TORFI-613629 format. One record per residue (C-alpha): x, y, z; residue number from 1; residue in one letter. Coordinates in pm, 1 decimal. Each point is the difference from the previous one (the first is absolute). Layout:
TORFI-613629
PT        X        Y        Z num residu
PT        X        Y        Z NUM      A
...
//
This chain:
TORFI-613629
PT        X        Y        Z num residu
PT  13110.4  -5212.4   -257.0   1      M
PT   -378.2    -33.0    -77.0   2      E
PT    -19.3    366.4     20.0   3      Y
PT    309.7    116.5   -206.1   4      E
PT   -197.3   -243.8   -301.5   5      M
PT   -336.3    201.8     45.3   6      A
PT    162.7    319.4     44.5   7      S
PT    197.1    -40.3   -330.1   8      G
PT   -265.2   -183.9   -176.8   9      L
PT   -219.7    305.2     71.3  10      N
PT    234.8    257.8   -112.2  11      R
PT     37.3   -201.5   -331.4  12      R
PT   -371.2     21.7     -3.3  13      N
PT    -10.7    355.8     56.5  14      D
PT    202.0     82.0   -305.4  15      K
PT   -177.6   -243.5   -213.2  16      I
PT   -282.9    221.2     66.3  17      I
PT    145.0    337.6    -33.9  18      K
PT    138.9   -137.9   -337.8  19      A
PT   -372.8    -30.3    -70.5  20      I
PT   -131.2    307.4     56.0  21      L
PT    313.1    219.3   -120.3  22      E
PT    -96.2   -226.2   -353.2  23      K
PT   -341.7    100.2     22.4  24      E
PT     96.7    353.2      2.6  25      K
PT    212.0    -32.8   -311.7  26      A
PT   -219.7   -243.2   -207.5  27      V
PT   -351.6     41.2    147.6  28      C
PT    -80.8    239.9    227.1  29      P
PT   -335.8    -39.8    175.1  30      G
PT      4.4   -367.6    -48.7  31      S
PT     31.9   -138.0    301.6  32      V
PT   -306.2     23.5    244.8  33      A
PT    197.4   -164.2    258.7  34      L
PT    251.0   -306.2    108.8  35      I
PT    -22.4   -236.5    267.8  36      G
PT    199.9   -311.7    148.7  37      I
PT   -181.7   -329.6     33.1  38      Y
PT    172.0   -348.5     14.6  39      G
PT    327.5    -98.5    238.5  40      S
PT     56.7    344.5     86.3  41      F
PT   -359.8     99.5     94.5  42      Q
PT    -24.8   -377.0    181.1  43      T
PT    327.9    -27.0    194.0  44      G
PT    118.8   -316.3   -167.8  45      D
PT    282.1    174.4   -176.4  46      I
PT    343.1   -217.2    -49.8  47      H
PT    318.2    140.3   -157.2  48      P
PT   -108.5    -65.6   -381.0  49      L
PT   -345.8    154.9     63.9  50      S
PT   -104.7    209.2   -336.7  51      D
PT   -211.7    309.9     80.6  52      L
PT   -417.8    -48.1   -112.7  53      D
PT   -129.3    334.8    -78.4  54      L
PT   -356.0    103.0   -108.5  55      L
PT    111.8    269.8   -245.3  56      I
PT   -378.7    106.9    -26.5  57      L
PT      9.3    218.5   -377.1  58      I
PT   -293.1    249.7   -126.6  59      N
PT     85.0    -56.3   -385.8  60      D
PT    206.7   -222.4   -163.7  61      D
PT    284.9    253.5    -67.0  62      R
PT     68.5   -131.3    362.5  63      G
PT     84.5   -352.0   -134.5  64      R
PT    375.6     91.3    -87.7  65      Q
PT     83.2     49.1    337.1  66      L
PT    -16.7   -395.5      3.0  67      G
PT    328.1   -174.5    -55.2  68      T
PT    174.0   -346.7    108.3  69      V
PT    369.6    -43.3    129.9  70      F
PT    239.9   -196.8    187.5  71      I
PT    220.0    161.6    291.0  72      Q
PT    314.9   -198.7    -20.0  73      D
PT    131.4    156.2    342.4  74      D
PT   -283.3   -186.1    191.7  75      L
PT    -88.1   -268.6   -231.3  76      G
PT   -359.9    154.4    -39.0  77      V
PT   -250.2     24.1   -292.2  78      G
PT   -235.9    257.4     32.1  79      H
PT   -334.8     26.9   -242.7  80      D
PT   -175.7    330.6     -2.9  81      I
PT   -308.1     30.7   -141.1  82      Y
PT   -268.1    260.2    -20.9  83      C
PT   -344.9    -64.1     71.0  84      T
PT   -288.1    193.4   -139.5  85      G
PT   -335.4     89.7    189.3  86      W
PT   -190.8   -229.9   -209.3  87      E
PT    224.5   -279.3     95.2  88      D
PT   -113.0     48.4    357.5  89      L
PT   -306.2     49.0    -55.9  90      R
PT    -41.6   -377.0   -136.9  91      E
PT    211.7   -100.7    310.1  92      D
PT   -287.7    159.9    206.0  93      A
PT   -242.8   -242.8   -174.0  94      C
PT    166.2   -310.9    185.8  95      F
PT    -15.8   -217.1   -288.9  96      T
PT    374.2   -108.0    119.2  97      H
PT    155.0     -1.0    337.3  98      P
PT    328.7    167.4   -119.7  99      H
PT   -100.7    372.1    130.0 100      I
PT    226.8     61.9    280.4 101      S
PT    147.7    275.1   -219.4 102      K
PT   -366.8    147.9     32.6 103      L
PT    -49.2    -42.9    344.5 104      M
PT    292.1    -39.5    162.5 105      D
PT    253.3    244.0   -135.9 106      S
PT    146.6    268.0    230.1 107      R
PT     -8.2    398.9   -151.7 108      I
PT    346.0    138.2    -53.7 109      V
PT   -103.1    246.1   -240.4 110      C
PT   -313.8    186.2    -91.6 111      C
PT    -40.8    249.6   -260.5 112      A
PT   -369.4    139.5    103.2 113      D
PT   -141.1   -139.3    341.2 114      E
PT   -332.4    -63.9   -293.5 115      K
PT    241.7   -305.1    -78.9 116      Y
PT     53.4   -121.1    324.1 117      R
PT   -434.9     46.7     59.7 118      I
PT    -73.4   -199.7   -352.2 119      E
PT    241.5   -266.5    108.2 120      L
PT   -198.2    -37.0    300.7 121      E
PT   -327.2    -57.1   -174.2 122      K
PT    100.1   -268.6   -153.9 123      L
PT    166.8   -147.5    277.3 124      R
PT   -300.5     46.8    217.1 125      E
PT   -192.2   -136.9   -305.2 126      Q
PT    211.6   -349.9     73.5 127      V
PT    -77.6     16.0    358.8 128      R
PT   -372.9     38.4    -45.5 129      I
PT     29.0   -308.3   -240.7 130      K
PT    207.9   -177.1    279.3 131      L
PT   -232.4     43.7    249.1 132      A
PT   -292.8   -123.7   -172.6 133      E
PT   -129.1   -342.5     97.1 134      P
PT    122.8   -240.3   -274.2 135      F
PT   -286.5    -35.6   -253.4 136      G
PT    -36.9   -197.5   -337.3 137      E
PT    191.9    320.4   -221.7 138      E
PT    346.8    -71.3    267.6 139      D
PT    -40.3   -399.3    -63.3 140      Y
PT     -4.2     91.4   -391.9 141      Q
PT    288.5    179.2     30.1 142      R
PT    168.1   -288.6    133.7 143      A
PT   -169.8   -260.2   -186.3 144      E
PT    198.9    230.8   -304.0 145      N
PT    334.9    -95.7    163.2 146      E
PT   -109.5   -330.6     58.9 147      W
PT    -87.7   -105.4   -352.7 148      K
PT    345.2    167.5    -98.5 149      E
PT    192.4   -282.7    232.8 150      A
PT   -223.0   -278.2   -122.5 151      R
PT    104.4    123.3   -388.8 152      C
PT    381.2      5.2     93.1 153      C
PT    -68.0   -366.5    180.3 154      Y
PT   -141.6   -133.0   -259.0 155      A
PT    323.0     99.8   -232.6 156      D
PT    245.1    -60.5    235.2 157      A
PT   -173.2   -404.6     19.7 158      V
PT      4.5     -8.2   -365.6 159      M
PT    426.1     53.6    -12.4 160      E
PT    269.4   -276.2     52.7 161      D
PT    288.0    218.7     41.1 162      N
PT    100.6     91.4    365.4 163      L
PT     64.3    375.9   -126.6 164      N
PT   -311.0     55.6   -163.9 165      A
PT   -212.4   -163.6    254.1 166      V
PT    150.1    210.7    268.6 167      R
PT    -70.4    312.1   -212.0 168      R
PT   -393.7    -70.3     23.3 169      H
PT     58.0    -86.3    329.1 170      A
PT    126.1    333.8     94.9 171      G
PT   -303.9    162.9   -179.5 172      A
PT   -216.7   -198.2    197.9 173      V
PT    130.7     94.7    330.9 174      I
PT    -13.1    351.9   -113.9 175      Y
PT   -373.9      4.6    -84.9 176      H
PT    -83.6   -217.0    292.1 177      V
PT    173.9    215.1    235.6 178      E
PT   -233.1    258.2   -147.1 179      N
PT   -275.4   -180.6     37.8 180      A
PT     61.5    -49.1    353.9 181      L
PT     45.3    361.0     71.2 182      A
PT   -310.1    102.1   -191.9 183      L
PT   -240.3   -290.9    189.2 184      L
PT    139.7    174.1    343.7 185      N
PT    -40.3    347.9   -132.0 186      K
PT    317.5    126.9     73.1 187      T
PT    327.3    107.5   -200.4 188      Y
PT    354.6    -76.5     18.3 189      F
PT    183.8    241.3    246.7 190      R
PT    374.6   -154.6      4.5 191      K
PT    224.4   -120.0   -198.3 192      G
PT     17.3   -339.8   -186.5 193      A
PT    243.7   -125.9    258.7 194      R
PT   -298.3     54.1    225.8 195      R
PT   -265.2   -174.0   -215.4 196      R
PT    -27.5   -322.1    245.3 197      Y
PT    -32.3    233.1    264.4 198      E
PT   -337.9    164.3   -130.4 199      E
PT   -113.0   -298.1   -137.9 200      L
PT     -4.8   -189.7    316.7 201      D
PT   -173.4    285.1    159.4 202      A
PT   -285.7    -33.6   -282.4 203      M
PT   -360.6   -167.6    150.5 204      E
PT    -93.4   -108.0   -329.2 205      K
PT    292.5   -262.3    -78.7 206      R
PT     45.3   -367.2      8.5 207      P
PT    174.9   -132.7    241.6 208      D
PT    353.9    -79.4     -1.1 209      Q
PT     30.9    275.1   -334.0 210      L
PT    329.1     90.7     56.9 211      C
PT    132.9   -330.3     28.8 212      R
PT   -194.7   -151.7   -321.1 213      M
PT    164.6    296.0   -189.5 214      L
PT    351.0    -63.9    140.7 215      D
PT    -49.6   -396.8   -130.0 216      A
PT    -36.9    169.8   -360.1 217      I
PT    295.1    215.8     33.0 218      L
PT    173.2   -300.0    110.9 219      T
PT    -86.8   -304.9   -203.2 220      A
PT    261.2    -88.5   -228.0 221      A
PT   -157.4   -139.4   -286.5 222      D
PT   -280.9     99.2   -217.3 223      A
PT   -229.8   -284.9    110.6 224      G
PT     69.3    129.5    343.6 225      S
PT    -92.4    309.1    -58.5 226      V
PT   -296.9    -80.5   -188.6 227      K
PT   -104.7   -189.6    338.3 228      E
PT     54.5    274.4    220.7 229      S
PT   -201.8    234.9   -197.2 230      L
PT   -269.2   -223.5    -13.8 231      T
PT     -3.3    -21.7    381.0 232      V
PT    -38.4    346.5     53.3 233      L
PT   -258.7     44.6   -324.1 234      M
PT   -212.4   -209.2    137.7 235      K
PT     19.5    175.7    358.2 236      E
PT    -81.2    312.3   -160.6 237      M
PT   -321.2   -142.3   -161.1 238      T
PT   -143.3   -112.7    344.7 239      V
PT    122.7    320.8    146.7 240      C
PT   -181.3    213.6   -293.7 241      F
PT   -324.4   -216.4     60.0 242      E
PT     -2.4    100.9    356.7 243      K
PT     46.5    329.8    -97.9 244      A
PT   -263.6     35.0   -246.5 245      H
PT   -258.6   -208.3    229.2 246      Q
PT     -5.1    292.3    216.4 247      V
PT    -89.3    247.1   -281.0 248      V
PT   -195.2   -185.1   -242.2 249      R
PT   -323.4    120.2    -22.3 250      P
PT   -295.8   -188.0    161.9 251      E
PT   -171.9   -223.8   -242.2 252      K
PT   -353.6     67.1    -41.7 253      I
PT   -308.8   -219.3    -23.7 254      A
PT    -72.1   -169.9   -358.9 255      A
PT   -298.0    188.6   -141.3 256      S
PT   -188.0    -84.0   -309.6 257      A
PT    100.6    375.4   -130.7 258      A
PT    381.3   -107.4     55.0 259      A
PT    -50.7   -392.2   -155.4 260      L
PT   -245.4     84.8   -316.2 261      T
PT    210.3   -113.6   -292.0 262      G
PT    291.3   -167.0    132.7 263      S
PT    -87.5   -347.8    -42.8 264      F
PT   -118.9     40.1   -341.0 265      E
PT    312.7    163.0    -26.1 266      E
PT    231.4   -286.4     77.9 267      M
PT   -222.3   -239.6   -249.1 268      F
PT    -21.3    193.7   -276.9 269      S
PT    430.2     95.1     17.6 270      N
PT     83.5   -348.2    125.8 271      W
PT   -288.2   -253.6    -80.2 272      H
PT     83.3    -34.9   -320.5 273      G
PT    380.7    -36.4    -16.0 274      K
PT    -44.0   -217.7    237.5 275      M
PT   -207.3   -246.4   -182.3 276      V
PT    234.4     23.7   -319.0 277      L
PT    333.4    -17.0    224.4 278      A
PT   -145.8   -363.3    109.6 279      A
PT   -113.2    -77.7   -351.2 280      E
PT    322.0     86.3   -156.5 281      T
PT    257.3    -95.9    268.5 282      G
PT    117.1    339.5     38.1 283      D
PT    132.7     29.4    392.7 284      R
PT    128.8    337.1   -109.9 285      H
PT   -334.8    161.2    -43.1 286      L
PT   -147.2   -178.4    283.3 287      A
PT    238.4    106.8    229.2 288      F
PT    -31.4    377.6    -87.6 289      T
PT   -355.5    -17.1      6.3 290      S
PT     14.2   -139.8    366.4 291      L
PT    255.5    270.7     81.9 292      E
PT   -187.5    296.6   -145.3 293      S
PT   -334.2   -152.4    180.8 294      L
PT    244.5    -38.3    309.2 295      N
PT     75.8    376.4    -10.1 296      E
PT   -377.1    115.3    -58.6 297      M
PT   -101.5   -174.8    342.0 298      L
PT    295.0    123.5    193.6 299      R
PT   -105.4    379.6    -95.2 300      D
PT   -366.0    -96.2     62.0 301      I
PT    118.6   -122.0    356.2 302      S
PT    191.3    242.6     71.9 303      S
PT   -242.4    213.0     26.8 304      E
PT   -342.9   -217.5     90.8 305      L
PT    -71.4   -268.7    260.5 306      E
PT     -2.2   -276.0   -200.9 307      I
PT    151.8   -358.6    -10.6 308      G
PT    342.0    -67.7    -55.6 309      A
PT    104.1   -128.5   -381.6 310      Y
PT    303.1   -190.4   -126.5 311      D
PT   -111.5      6.9   -342.9 312      A
PT    358.8   -147.8   -126.1 313      V
PT     -0.7   -288.3    232.1 314      S
PT   -255.3   -152.1   -266.6 315      A
PT    279.3    -34.4   -243.6 316      F
PT     98.5   -327.1    -57.6 317      D
PT    241.0    -25.1   -333.8 318      P
PT    -31.2   -363.5    -41.5 319      G
PT   -374.5     23.1      0.9 320      D
PT   -181.5    309.3   -131.9 321      L
PT   -355.2   -162.2      7.3 322      Q
PT     23.7    -25.3    344.4 323      K
PT    148.2    371.7     63.6 324      T
PT   -313.5    120.8   -267.5 325      L
PT   -216.0   -197.3    281.8 326      E
PT    201.6    171.1    303.6 327      Q
PT    -32.9    332.8   -172.3 328      F
PT   -383.6    -28.2    -78.1 329      D
PT     -4.5    -93.7    402.5 330      M
PT    167.3    317.4    117.5 331      V
PT   -229.1    163.9   -242.4 332      L
PT   -349.8   -151.8    145.1 333      E
PT    202.8     73.5    384.4 334      D
PT     16.1    391.4   -109.1 335      Y
PT   -381.0    -59.0   -141.8 336      L
PT    -81.1    -25.8    389.1 337      R
PT    134.3    339.5     84.9 338      E
PT   -276.3     83.9   -226.5 339      Y
PT   -276.5   -164.3    154.8 340      E
PT    129.4    139.2    334.7 341      K
PT    -39.1    361.8   -125.9 342      A
PT   -351.0    -95.2   -179.2 343      G
PT    103.7    -17.8   -325.2 344      L
PT    -49.4   -219.6   -258.0 345      K
PT    248.9    -59.1   -326.9 346      A
PT   -162.6    159.8   -275.4 347      E
PT    -60.3   -312.4   -245.5 348      R
PT   -201.4    -47.1   -329.4 349      Y
PT    -88.9   -265.4   -174.6 350      P
PT     68.9    144.3   -344.2 351      D
PT    104.0    305.5   -165.6 352      I
PT   -310.1     91.4    -44.2 353      D
PT   -147.4     16.2    326.6 354      A
PT    311.0    202.5     92.1 355      F
PT   -132.9    272.6   -273.4 356      V
PT   -321.4     -7.5    163.4 357      R
PT    112.2     55.2    339.5 358      S
PT    238.2    235.5   -104.4 359      Y
PT   -225.8    247.8   -198.0 360      L
PT   -280.8    -86.5    272.2 361      R
PT   -177.0   -188.5   -277.3 362      L
PT   -300.7   -178.4     83.8 363      P
PT    -26.2   -408.8    -11.5 364      E
PT    -85.0   -167.2   -333.2 365      E
//
C-alpha cells in the first residue's frame, strides 16, 4: 500500500515537473537553470496529502511566470510552486536563518547546463565550511538576532489579554526561539515541521525539557496560562544563551590608564549635576534615568575590562532622593579606585582659570 501511494504520488510529481518545463519553453525559454526536489519527497516522510516541494532555480525574472498555487481536488492536496532566483540562494548561503534545506538538500532532477550544478555546489560548500568552523562570536550574533525577535514577541504576548492574541504572539515566540536554537547549534532544519521536536531534541545547546515547555504553551487553556508557560521558556532560554555567550565572549583585558582615562570625569560630568538637581527638586524620573545611564556605561566598561562589579541602579530610593544622591556619589568614589589602581588621578581644578592655564600649558601665576 505504501509503495502504491509513493508510486502514485511520484507519477503526479513527474507530471508537475514536466508541465513546468513545457511552460518554460513556451513563455520563458532558458530561464530555468535547474529543478530540485526537497521536503518530504527528499526525506522520505511522505503521506497521502504530501505536496511537492520544488527548487525551481531561475536565471531571470521571466521565470517568475512559472510560479503558481493550486488545489488538487481528487487528492485534497494544495500545491505552491515558487521560483527561486540565484540571489535568493546566495542570501541563504550566508546562513542568517536555519531554513536552508532548499539550498542544501534538494535532489537535482533536471539541469539545463552543468555550470548551474557547479554554481549550486559552490554555494553549498560555502555553507558546509561555515557549519564546520568552531562556534564563534559571529555565530552567536546570528542566533542573538533571532533571540531578540523572540523577546520582542514575548513582550507583545505579555501585553495582551485576549487568548487568541496571546497565542498569536506565542506562535511568533516559538518560531524565533526554534530559529535561535538552530543557529546557536550551527545547524539548519532538514526535516519537516512535524519532526521539529525530533530535531530540537537532538541539539546540544538547548534548555532541558525544551519540547515539554513548548507543549505546555500549546496546551495552555487561557491567556494567563499561556503567558506563564512562555515565561518559563524565556527564562530557560536566557540561561541557555548566557552559557553559550560565555564560550565566545572575548576575554577581558586588564584595566589600564589608557583604557580608563576620562571615564570617571565623563560620568561625573554627565550625571552628578542631574543627581543633585533631582535630589533638590524631588525628580524621581531624572534620578532613576541618570542612575540607569551610569549603570549602562559601567556595564559597557566592565564587559571589556577587568574592573569590579557595579550596580548603580541599586542606589535608587524613590522615597529618599537625598540618600539616592549619596549612594550615587559612593558608586563614583568606588569607580575612582579603578583609576588609582591604574595609576591615574581624576582631572580636577580648583577653578576655571586653573583649568585654562593647564589646558593652554601656561605657567602658574
